[in-house]
C-alpha positions as CSV (number, residue, x, y, z in Angstrom):
1,M,49.2,-45.4,-45.2
2,C,45.7,-46.6,-44.2
3,G,44.9,-49.3,-41.8
4,I,43.4,-52.8,-42.2
5,V,41.9,-55.1,-39.6
6,G,40.2,-58.4,-40.3
7,Y,38.7,-61.0,-38.0
8,I,37.4,-64.6,-38.3
9,G,36.4,-66.6,-35.2
10,K,33.7,-67.0,-32.6
11,Q,33.4,-63.5,-31.2
12,Q,31.3,-60.7,-32.6
13,A,33.6,-59.0,-35.2
14,A,32.4,-55.4,-35.0
15,P,33.8,-54.5,-31.5
16,L,37.1,-56.1,-32.4
17,L,37.4,-54.4,-35.8
18,I,36.5,-50.9,-34.3
19,D,39.0,-51.4,-31.5
20,G,41.7,-52.5,-34.0
21,L,41.0,-49.5,-36.2
22,R,41.4,-47.1,-33.2
23,K,44.9,-48.6,-32.7
24,L,45.6,-47.8,-36.4
25,E,44.0,-44.5,-36.7
26,Y,47.4,-42.8,-36.9
27,R,47.8,-44.6,-40.3
28,G,44.9,-42.6,-41.8
29,Y,41.8,-40.9,-40.6
30,D,39.9,-39.5,-43.5
31,S,37.2,-42.1,-43.4
32,A,36.6,-45.6,-42.1
33,G,34.4,-48.6,-42.7
34,V,33.5,-52.2,-41.9
35,A,32.0,-55.1,-43.9
36,I,30.7,-58.0,-41.8
37,L,29.2,-61.2,-43.0
38,H,26.1,-62.6,-41.3
39,D,23.5,-65.1,-42.5
40,G,24.8,-64.8,-46.1
41,L,24.6,-61.0,-46.3
42,L,27.3,-58.4,-46.3
43,Q,26.6,-55.6,-44.0
44,T,28.7,-52.5,-44.8
45,R,29.0,-49.4,-42.6
46,K,31.0,-46.4,-43.7
47,R,31.6,-42.9,-42.4
48,I,33.9,-40.0,-43.2
49,G,36.0,-38.6,-40.4
50,R,37.5,-40.3,-37.4
51,I,36.9,-43.8,-36.1
52,A,34.5,-42.4,-33.4
53,H,32.1,-41.5,-36.2
54,L,32.1,-45.0,-37.6
55,A,31.8,-46.5,-34.0
56,Q,28.7,-44.4,-33.6
57,L,27.2,-45.5,-36.8
58,V,27.8,-49.2,-36.0
59,H,26.2,-48.6,-32.6
60,E,23.1,-47.1,-34.2
61,Q,23.0,-49.7,-37.1
62,A,24.2,-52.9,-35.5
63,A,26.2,-55.3,-37.7
64,P,26.3,-58.8,-36.1
65,G,28.6,-61.5,-37.4
66,T,31.9,-63.3,-36.6
67,L,33.6,-62.6,-39.9
68,G,34.5,-59.1,-41.0
69,I,37.1,-56.7,-42.5
70,S,37.6,-53.0,-41.8
71,H,39.7,-50.0,-42.9
72,T,40.7,-46.6,-41.9
73,R,41.6,-44.4,-45.0
74,W,44.3,-41.9,-46.0
75,A,42.8,-40.7,-49.2
76,T,44.9,-41.3,-52.5
77,H,42.5,-41.9,-55.3
78,G,39.2,-40.0,-54.9
79,G,38.1,-37.4,-52.4
80,V,37.0,-37.9,-48.8
81,T,33.4,-39.2,-49.2
82,N,31.4,-42.0,-47.8
83,E,31.4,-43.6,-51.3
84,N,35.2,-43.6,-51.5
85,A,35.5,-45.1,-48.0
86,H,36.5,-48.8,-47.8
87,P,35.3,-51.6,-47.9
88,H,34.4,-51.8,-51.6
89,L,32.2,-54.4,-53.2
90,D,32.4,-56.2,-56.5
91,E,29.7,-55.9,-59.2
92,S,27.6,-58.7,-57.6
93,G,27.7,-57.2,-54.2
94,H,28.8,-60.5,-52.7
95,L,32.5,-59.8,-52.3
96,A,34.1,-57.1,-50.2
97,V,37.7,-55.8,-50.3
98,V,39.8,-53.4,-48.2
99,H,43.1,-52.2,-49.6
100,N,46.2,-50.3,-48.7
101,G,48.5,-49.2,-51.5
102,V,48.0,-47.9,-55.0
103,I,46.9,-49.7,-58.2
104,E,48.7,-47.6,-60.8
105,N,46.9,-49.0,-63.9
106,Y,43.4,-48.8,-62.3
107,S,42.2,-46.3,-64.9
108,S,42.6,-48.6,-67.9
109,L,41.3,-51.6,-65.9
110,R,38.3,-49.5,-64.9
111,T,37.6,-48.6,-68.6
112,Q,37.8,-52.2,-69.6
113,L,35.4,-53.3,-66.8
114,Q,32.9,-50.5,-67.7
115,Q,32.9,-51.7,-71.3
116,Q,32.0,-55.1,-70.0
117,G,29.0,-53.6,-68.1
118,H,30.5,-53.0,-64.7
119,H,29.2,-50.0,-62.7
120,F,31.3,-48.1,-60.1
121,D,30.1,-46.2,-57.0
122,S,33.4,-44.6,-56.1
123,Q,36.5,-42.9,-57.7
124,T,38.9,-45.3,-55.9
125,D,41.4,-47.7,-57.4
126,T,40.4,-50.2,-54.8
127,E,36.8,-50.7,-56.2
128,V,38.5,-51.7,-59.5
129,L,40.4,-54.4,-57.7
130,A,37.1,-55.7,-56.0
131,H,35.5,-55.9,-59.4
132,L,38.4,-57.8,-60.9
133,I,38.3,-60.4,-58.1
134,G,34.6,-60.7,-58.3
135,K,34.6,-61.1,-62.0
136,A,37.2,-63.9,-62.0
137,F,35.4,-65.6,-59.2
138,D,32.0,-65.4,-60.9
139,E,33.5,-66.8,-64.2
140,S,35.0,-69.8,-62.4
141,K,33.2,-73.1,-62.9
142,G,31.7,-75.3,-60.1
143,E,30.6,-74.7,-56.6
144,P,32.2,-71.8,-54.6
145,T,35.3,-73.1,-52.8
146,K,38.3,-71.7,-51.1
147,E,40.5,-72.8,-54.0
148,L,38.3,-70.9,-56.5
149,L,38.4,-67.7,-54.5
150,M,42.1,-67.9,-54.0
151,E,42.6,-68.5,-57.8
152,A,40.3,-65.5,-58.5
153,I,42.4,-63.3,-56.3
154,R,45.6,-64.5,-58.0
155,T,44.1,-63.8,-61.4
156,A,43.2,-60.3,-60.4
157,L,46.5,-59.5,-58.7
158,K,48.4,-60.6,-61.7
159,Q,46.6,-57.9,-63.7
160,V,47.4,-55.0,-61.5
161,V,50.4,-52.8,-61.4
162,G,51.3,-51.2,-58.1
163,T,51.2,-52.0,-54.4
164,Y,48.6,-53.7,-52.2
165,G,47.8,-55.1,-48.9
166,I,44.3,-56.5,-49.1
167,A,41.7,-58.4,-47.1
168,V,38.8,-60.2,-48.9
169,I,35.6,-61.9,-47.8
170,H,32.7,-63.4,-49.9
171,T,29.1,-64.3,-48.9
172,S,29.3,-67.8,-50.3
173,L,32.4,-68.7,-48.1
174,P,31.4,-67.6,-44.6
175,N,34.4,-69.4,-42.9
176,L,37.1,-67.7,-45.1
177,L,39.2,-64.6,-44.8
178,I,41.9,-64.0,-47.3
179,G,44.8,-61.5,-47.3
180,A,47.6,-60.7,-49.7
181,R,50.4,-58.2,-49.9
182,R,52.9,-56.6,-52.2
183,G,54.7,-53.5,-51.0
184,S,52.2,-52.7,-48.2
185,P,52.5,-54.4,-44.8
186,L,50.2,-57.1,-43.7
187,V,50.5,-59.3,-40.6
188,L,48.5,-62.4,-39.7
189,G,47.5,-62.8,-36.0
190,V,47.3,-66.4,-34.7
191,G,44.7,-67.1,-32.1
192,K,42.8,-70.0,-30.6
193,G,39.6,-70.6,-32.5
194,E,40.1,-67.2,-34.2
195,N,42.6,-65.5,-36.5
196,F,43.3,-61.9,-37.5
197,L,44.7,-59.8,-40.3
198,A,46.1,-56.3,-39.8
199,S,48.4,-53.8,-41.4
200,D,50.2,-53.4,-38.0
201,V,50.5,-55.6,-35.0
202,S,49.4,-52.8,-32.7
203,A,45.9,-53.4,-33.9
204,I,45.8,-57.0,-32.7
205,V,48.3,-57.2,-29.8
206,N,45.4,-57.0,-27.3
207,H,44.2,-60.4,-28.6
208,T,47.3,-62.3,-29.6
209,R,51.1,-61.9,-29.3
210,E,51.8,-64.7,-32.0
211,V,52.0,-63.3,-35.5
212,V,53.2,-64.1,-39.0
213,Y,54.6,-61.2,-41.0
214,L,53.6,-61.8,-44.5
215,K,56.1,-61.3,-47.3
216,D,55.6,-59.6,-50.6
217,F,53.5,-61.8,-52.9
218,D,52.3,-63.9,-50.0
219,I,48.6,-64.8,-49.9
220,A,47.1,-66.1,-46.6
221,C,43.9,-68.0,-46.2
222,L,42.4,-67.8,-42.7
223,S,39.6,-69.9,-41.0
224,P,38.7,-70.0,-37.3
225,E,40.6,-73.2,-37.0
226,G,43.9,-72.3,-38.8
227,F,45.6,-70.7,-41.7
228,E,47.6,-71.4,-44.8
229,V,50.2,-69.2,-46.5
230,S,51.1,-69.5,-50.2
231,T,52.2,-67.1,-52.9
232,V,50.3,-65.1,-55.5
233,P,52.2,-66.8,-58.4
234,G,51.3,-70.1,-56.8
235,G,53.2,-72.5,-54.6
236,E,54.2,-72.7,-51.0
237,S,55.6,-69.8,-48.9
238,G,57.7,-70.4,-45.9
239,Y,56.6,-68.5,-42.9
240,E,57.6,-68.2,-39.2
241,I,55.3,-67.6,-36.2
242,R,56.9,-64.9,-34.2
243,E,56.1,-63.4,-30.8
244,V,55.4,-59.6,-30.6
245,E,58.1,-58.0,-28.5
246,F,55.8,-55.4,-26.8
247,D,52.4,-55.8,-25.0
248,S,49.2,-53.8,-25.3
249,K,50.4,-51.2,-22.8
250,A,53.1,-50.0,-25.2
251,V,50.3,-48.8,-27.6
252,E,48.3,-47.0,-25.0
253,K,48.7,-43.4,-23.9
254,G,48.7,-44.2,-20.2
255,D,48.5,-41.0,-18.1
256,Y,49.7,-38.8,-21.0
257,P,47.2,-36.6,-22.9
258,H,48.8,-37.5,-26.3
259,F,51.0,-40.2,-27.7
260,M,53.5,-37.6,-28.9
261,L,54.1,-36.3,-25.3
262,K,54.4,-39.9,-24.1
263,E,56.9,-40.7,-26.7
264,I,58.9,-37.5,-26.1
265,F,59.2,-38.5,-22.4
266,E,60.2,-42.0,-23.4
267,Q,63.5,-40.8,-25.0
268,P,65.8,-41.4,-21.9
269,E,64.8,-45.0,-22.1
270,T,64.7,-45.4,-25.9
271,I,68.2,-43.9,-26.3
272,R,69.5,-46.2,-23.5
273,D,67.8,-49.2,-25.3
274,A,69.5,-48.2,-28.6
275,L,72.9,-48.3,-26.7
276,R,72.2,-51.4,-24.7
277,G,74.6,-54.3,-25.4
278,R,76.4,-52.3,-28.1
279,L,79.1,-50.5,-26.1
280,S,82.5,-52.3,-25.6
281,T,84.7,-50.5,-23.0
282,E,87.3,-53.3,-23.6
283,E,87.7,-52.4,-27.2
284,A,86.6,-48.7,-26.8
285,T,84.1,-49.1,-29.6
286,A,80.6,-50.0,-30.7
287,K,79.6,-53.7,-31.3
288,L,77.2,-53.9,-34.2
289,G,77.0,-57.5,-35.3
290,G,73.9,-57.0,-37.3
291,L,75.9,-55.1,-40.0
292,N,77.1,-58.5,-41.2
293,M,80.4,-57.0,-42.2
294,T,83.9,-57.6,-40.9
295,N,86.2,-54.8,-39.8
296,A,88.3,-55.5,-42.9
297,E,85.2,-55.0,-45.1
298,L,84.2,-51.9,-43.3
299,R,87.7,-50.6,-43.6
300,N,87.6,-50.9,-47.4
301,I,84.5,-48.6,-47.6
302,E,85.3,-45.5,-49.7
303,R,82.1,-43.6,-49.3
304,V,78.9,-43.8,-47.2
305,V,75.4,-42.8,-48.5
306,L,72.6,-42.3,-46.1
307,T,69.0,-42.2,-47.4
308,G,65.6,-41.7,-45.9
309,C,62.5,-39.5,-46.0
310,G,61.2,-36.7,-43.7
311,T,62.6,-37.1,-40.1
312,A,64.8,-40.0,-41.2
313,S,66.5,-37.8,-43.8
314,H,67.3,-35.2,-41.0
315,A,68.7,-38.0,-38.9
316,A,70.7,-39.0,-41.9
317,M,72.1,-35.4,-42.2
318,V,73.2,-35.7,-38.5
319,G,74.8,-39.0,-39.5
320,E,76.7,-37.3,-42.3
321,Y,78.3,-34.9,-39.9
322,L,79.0,-37.8,-37.4
323,I,80.7,-40.2,-39.9
324,E,82.8,-37.5,-41.5
325,Q,84.0,-36.1,-38.2
326,L,84.6,-39.4,-36.3
327,A,85.6,-41.6,-39.2
328,L,86.9,-39.1,-41.7
329,L,84.9,-41.0,-44.3
330,P,83.2,-39.2,-47.2
331,T,79.5,-39.3,-46.6
332,E,76.4,-37.9,-48.4
333,V,72.7,-37.8,-47.8
334,E,70.1,-38.5,-50.5
335,F,66.4,-38.2,-50.3
336,A,65.0,-41.7,-50.7
337,S,62.3,-40.3,-53.0
338,E,64.9,-39.1,-55.4
339,F,67.5,-41.9,-55.1
340,R,66.3,-44.3,-57.8
341,Y,65.5,-41.5,-60.2
342,R,69.0,-40.1,-60.1
343,N,72.0,-41.6,-61.8
344,L,74.1,-41.2,-58.7
345,P,77.8,-41.9,-59.4
346,L,79.2,-44.0,-56.5
347,P,82.5,-45.9,-56.2
348,K,82.4,-49.7,-56.2
349,D,83.0,-49.9,-52.4
350,A,80.2,-47.5,-51.4
351,L,78.1,-48.5,-48.4
352,V,74.4,-47.4,-48.3
353,F,72.2,-47.1,-45.3
354,A,68.4,-47.0,-45.7
355,I,66.8,-45.3,-42.7
356,S,63.1,-45.8,-41.9
357,Q,61.2,-46.0,-38.5
358,S,58.6,-48.4,-39.9
359,G,60.9,-50.3,-42.2
360,E,58.1,-50.0,-44.8
361,T,58.5,-46.5,-46.2
362,A,57.9,-47.0,-50.0
363,D,60.5,-44.5,-51.2
364,T,63.1,-45.8,-48.9
365,L,62.4,-49.4,-49.8
366,A,62.7,-48.5,-53.5
367,A,66.1,-46.7,-52.7
368,L,67.3,-49.9,-50.9
369,R,66.3,-52.1,-53.9
370,E,67.9,-49.7,-56.4
371,S,71.2,-49.6,-54.4
372,Q,71.3,-53.4,-54.3
373,R,70.5,-53.5,-58.0
374,K,73.7,-51.4,-58.6
375,G,75.7,-53.9,-56.5
376,H,76.2,-51.8,-53.4
377,K,76.1,-53.3,-49.9
378,T,72.9,-51.8,-48.4
379,L,72.1,-51.9,-44.8
380,G,69.0,-50.8,-42.9
381,I,68.3,-48.8,-39.8
382,C,64.7,-49.4,-38.7
383,N,62.5,-50.0,-35.7
384,N,60.6,-53.1,-36.9
385,V,62.7,-56.3,-37.0
386,A,60.1,-58.0,-39.2
387,S,59.7,-55.1,-41.7
388,T,60.4,-55.3,-45.4
389,I,63.5,-53.2,-45.1
390,A,64.9,-55.3,-42.3
391,R,64.2,-58.5,-44.3
392,E,65.6,-57.2,-47.6
393,S,68.6,-55.3,-46.5
394,D,72.0,-56.9,-46.4
395,G,72.2,-56.3,-42.6
396,G,71.6,-53.3,-40.3
397,V,70.8,-52.0,-36.9
398,Y,67.5,-52.3,-35.0
399,M,66.6,-49.2,-33.1
400,H,64.6,-50.8,-30.2
401,A,62.5,-47.7,-29.8
402,G,59.2,-49.6,-29.3
403,P,56.0,-48.6,-31.2
404,E,55.7,-45.0,-32.2
405,I,52.1,-44.0,-32.6
406,G,52.3,-40.2,-32.8
407,V,52.3,-39.2,-36.4
408,A,55.1,-36.6,-35.7
409,A,58.3,-38.6,-35.2
410,T,60.1,-37.9,-31.9
411,K,61.8,-40.9,-30.2
412,S,62.6,-42.5,-33.6
413,F,64.7,-39.4,-34.5
414,T,66.9,-39.6,-31.4
415,S,67.1,-43.4,-31.7
416,Q,68.3,-43.0,-35.3
417,C,70.8,-40.4,-34.3
418,T,72.1,-42.7,-31.5
419,V,72.5,-45.6,-33.9
420,L,74.3,-43.4,-36.4
421,T,76.6,-42.3,-33.6
422,L,77.5,-45.9,-32.9
423,I,78.2,-46.6,-36.6
424,A,80.4,-43.5,-36.7
425,L,82.3,-44.6,-33.7
426,L,82.8,-48.1,-35.1
427,L,84.0,-46.8,-38.4
428,G,86.3,-44.3,-36.6
429,R,87.9,-46.8,-34.3
430,I,88.9,-49.1,-37.2
431,R,90.5,-46.1,-38.9
432,H,92.1,-43.5,-36.8
433,L,90.3,-42.9,-33.4
434,S,92.5,-43.8,-30.5
435,T,91.4,-45.9,-27.6
436,T,91.3,-42.8,-25.4
437,D,89.0,-41.1,-27.9
438,G,86.8,-44.2,-28.0
439,L,86.4,-44.4,-24.3
440,R,85.6,-40.7,-24.1
441,I,82.8,-41.1,-26.6
442,L,81.4,-44.1,-24.8
443,E,81.4,-42.2,-21.5
444,E,79.6,-39.3,-23.1
445,L,77.1,-41.5,-24.8
446,Q,76.2,-43.2,-21.6
447,A,75.5,-39.9,-20.0
448,I,73.0,-38.7,-22.6
449,P,69.8,-40.4,-21.2
450,D,70.2,-38.6,-17.9
451,K,70.9,-35.3,-19.7
452,V,67.7,-35.8,-21.7
453,R,65.8,-36.5,-18.5
454,K,67.1,-33.2,-17.2
455,I,65.8,-31.3,-20.3
456,L,62.4,-32.9,-19.9
457,S,62.2,-31.4,-16.4
458,L,62.0,-28.0,-18.2
459,D,58.6,-28.9,-19.7
460,A,56.7,-26.2,-17.9
461,Q,59.1,-23.5,-18.9
462,I,58.9,-24.6,-22.5
463,Q,55.1,-24.7,-22.4
464,A,55.1,-21.1,-21.2
465,I,57.3,-20.1,-24.1
466,A,55.1,-22.0,-26.6
467,K,52.0,-20.1,-25.3
468,K,53.8,-16.8,-25.8
469,Y,54.5,-17.4,-29.5
470,A,51.6,-19.7,-30.4
471,H,49.9,-17.2,-32.6
472,A,52.9,-16.4,-34.8
473,Q,52.1,-16.8,-38.5
474,S,55.6,-18.0,-39.3
475,M,58.8,-19.1,-37.5
476,M,62.4,-19.7,-38.4
477,F,64.7,-22.3,-37.1
478,L,68.5,-21.8,-37.4
479,G,71.5,-23.8,-36.5
480,R,75.0,-24.7,-37.7
481,Q,77.1,-27.8,-38.2
482,F,75.5,-30.7,-36.3
483,N,72.5,-28.5,-35.4
484,Y,71.6,-27.5,-38.9
485,P,69.7,-30.8,-39.4
486,V,68.1,-30.2,-35.9
487,A,66.8,-26.8,-37.2
488,L,65.2,-28.6,-40.1
489,E,63.7,-31.2,-37.8
490,G,62.4,-28.5,-35.4
491,A,60.8,-26.6,-38.3
492,L,59.2,-29.9,-39.5
493,K,57.7,-30.7,-36.1
494,M,56.2,-27.2,-35.9
495,K,54.7,-27.4,-39.4
496,E,53.4,-30.9,-38.9
497,I,51.4,-30.4,-35.8
498,S,50.7,-26.7,-35.3
499,Y,50.3,-25.8,-38.9
500,I,52.5,-22.7,-38.4
501,H,54.7,-22.0,-41.4
502,A,58.2,-22.8,-40.3
503,S,61.5,-23.1,-42.1
504,G,64.9,-24.4,-41.1
505,H,68.2,-22.8,-42.2
506,P,71.9,-22.8,-41.6
507,S,72.5,-19.8,-39.3
508,A,75.2,-18.5,-41.6
509,E,72.8,-18.3,-44.5
510,L,70.8,-15.6,-42.6
511,K,72.4,-12.7,-44.3
512,H,72.3,-14.4,-47.8
513,G,68.6,-13.6,-48.2
514,I,66.7,-15.1,-45.3
515,I,67.1,-12.0,-43.2
516,A,64.5,-10.3,-45.4
517,L,61.9,-12.3,-43.5
518,I,62.8,-10.9,-40.1
519,T,60.0,-8.8,-38.5
520,P,58.7,-8.4,-35.0
521,E,56.0,-10.9,-35.9
522,V,58.4,-13.7,-36.9
523,P,60.1,-15.5,-34.1
524,S,63.5,-17.1,-34.7
525,V,64.7,-20.2,-32.9
526,F,68.4,-20.3,-32.7
527,I,70.1,-23.6,-31.7
528,A,73.3,-22.2,-30.3
529,P,75.0,-24.5,-27.8
530,E,78.6,-23.6,-26.7
531,D,80.5,-25.3,-29.5
532,T,83.0,-24.3,-32.1
533,V,80.6,-22.0,-33.9
534,F,79.0,-20.5,-30.8
535,E,80.4,-17.0,-31.5
536,K,79.1,-17.1,-35.0
537,N,75.7,-18.0,-33.8
538,I,75.8,-15.1,-31.4
539,S,76.6,-12.7,-34.3
540,N,73.6,-14.0,-36.2
541,I,71.4,-13.5,-33.2
542,E,72.6,-10.0,-32.9
543,E,71.6,-9.4,-36.5
544,V,68.1,-10.6,-35.9
545,K,67.8,-8.5,-32.7
546,A,69.0,-5.4,-34.5
547,R,65.9,-5.8,-36.8
548,M,63.5,-6.2,-33.9
549,G,63.0,-10.0,-34.5
550,P,62.1,-12.0,-31.3
551,V,64.6,-14.8,-30.6
552,I,64.2,-18.1,-28.7
553,G,67.7,-19.5,-27.9
554,I,68.6,-23.1,-27.3
555,G,71.9,-23.0,-25.5
556,T,74.1,-24.6,-22.9
557,E,73.7,-24.2,-19.2
558,G,75.7,-21.3,-17.9
559,S,75.5,-19.4,-21.2
560,H,74.8,-16.0,-19.8
561,R,75.5,-14.2,-23.1
562,L,72.7,-16.2,-24.8
563,E,70.3,-15.5,-22.0
564,E,71.0,-11.9,-22.0
565,L,70.6,-11.5,-25.8
566,C,67.5,-13.7,-26.4
567,D,64.0,-12.9,-25.6
568,D,63.6,-16.4,-24.2
569,S,66.1,-19.2,-23.7
570,I,66.1,-22.9,-23.0
571,L,69.4,-24.2,-21.6
572,I,70.5,-27.8,-21.9
573,P,73.4,-29.7,-20.2
574,H,76.9,-29.6,-21.8
575,C,77.9,-32.3,-24.2
576,P,80.4,-32.7,-27.2
577,D,79.2,-31.0,-30.3
578,F,78.7,-34.3,-32.2
579,L,76.2,-35.5,-29.6
580,S,74.3,-32.2,-29.2
581,P,71.5,-33.1,-31.6
582,L,70.4,-35.8,-29.1
583,L,69.8,-32.9,-26.6
584,T,68.9,-29.8,-28.7
585,T,66.1,-31.6,-30.5
586,I,64.2,-32.3,-27.2
587,P,63.2,-28.6,-26.5
588,L,62.1,-28.2,-30.1
589,Q,59.8,-31.3,-29.9
590,L,58.2,-29.9,-26.7
591,L,58.0,-26.4,-28.2
592,A,56.1,-27.8,-31.2
593,Y,53.9,-30.0,-29.0
594,H,52.8,-27.2,-26.6
595,T,52.3,-24.7,-29.4
596,A,49.9,-27.2,-31.1
597,V,48.1,-27.8,-27.9
598,A,47.7,-24.1,-27.2
599,L,46.2,-23.7,-30.7
600,G,43.8,-26.6,-30.1
601,C,45.3,-28.8,-32.8
602,D,44.9,-32.6,-32.9
603,V,48.5,-33.4,-32.0
604,D,48.5,-37.1,-32.7
605,K,46.5,-36.9,-35.9
606,P,47.6,-33.8,-37.8
607,R,45.6,-33.0,-40.9
608,N,46.5,-34.6,-44.2
609,L,49.3,-36.7,-42.6
610,A,49.6,-40.4,-41.8
611,K,52.3,-42.3,-39.9
612,S,53.8,-44.7,-42.4
613,V,54.1,-43.6,-46.0
614,T,53.7,-46.9,-47.8
615,V,52.7,-45.4,-51.2
616,E,55.0,-43.4,-53.5
């Protein structure tokens, strides 16, 4: 959650900070602010609402200076007010802090500070951290130095319980910008005569492609001429300067009106990228060296556990069906948010996969650590090779989906499903799948990107259907087998961006209570490709139609029965049932998108949501 941008160099900081915040607005957009140091004074500008409101304020009340920090907020502690917007100052007013994360013991720390005479202007946990650092710095002896401020930050951070990614500046040290992290991502951008801090590389890729991904308990000290990285406990921290794999165009909308639509239309390429270099026709299997496990070790696995949150949990459910069907290996899905709070009985040779687009999802990271604590091999499936999950897992698979800016996940879902298909194929081939089966699966996988492209050509048709049902108060999404998770994902997309109440269900559960909701005002979306349960889905559709419920059918090309029965239908190319989620989810993404646009919703920045959930 939230976004941080910091700059130190020779350029005016304000334009760089505002530009960086715009790139991070998907991480939080309740309020935003900057603090810029100039002539020994801190200039703070804060404004509730979108970054555009802050930009207007900075235009009206100029803030010159070449050192500054900034923040876009997703509210946790305290309401959405100018007072609660970051940056926050210490008691002296000479130190400014921006912060991502949650300080869990802030209430007791705040009480202690108030008893010592400190006054607070906000309800946030971050202001407590600013006061702690300022207090430690003011109590230090001698002239203000880099070392004293670093030690003050260390002293303060050792008192807090929780997570943080912070940037700190002080009026007495005009050539110093300090950042530190624990559980909340922070990246250092390396420039020439200038350096950057940000919670995501997309904020700074316009200015540098060389970065250092800070690790938990790292503390970085930046000046215009260079930087140092040490640890919060004290001592050196090894770091690596890496080159960002994408350029600034990857985080721009281009000719698309929204990032979400751009990312939906990128899926033929992102699926192909997830497959690239991983298909072996010679061995009729998938090649996934990043798992760091031999075939013998994989063959000894007794159970697979897939864990994730939100869209990643729906991809995990698809993975459960895939692994059980192709590998005949018992598989279960656990919500990452519940994983560490359950006493989950697992055999010794269980393999756990933690699935997260960002690789920084707090609950998923906690599940990974809990799994490793219990002695289980734990692998990651993520989109950021430098993320915490990528670094801490015992191995894994990188999705290669490129940056996903739209808050509603689209291409990451299909990339995750693609990777899980490869894992299922690999596990199946070392067990019972024949070479012929393996080659057939490879052939079908390679055909998927072109089939997705064909579905995308139906965009205008889907837009018309979306406009027809845009004013529904509620919608139901139903599917069976591999497409039950797709129904859940379709309902999630509709809820997230159009704010229409939507629920996903197994089709067969319709008559076990859900049918009570059927009315002419409640459209039902049935995912009913021609698979082994097609006739069962048709029967369920008949039950809805008998009660005057409108039906949108997602079916297979040439499915005349579905077309005749449904009020509206969207037909997709044929594929094996285990690959159908890669196709059936595309119309649902477009349906949600066009519904939200028809209702005038802010598609890329839906209310109350942020892209990367880095707090519990």
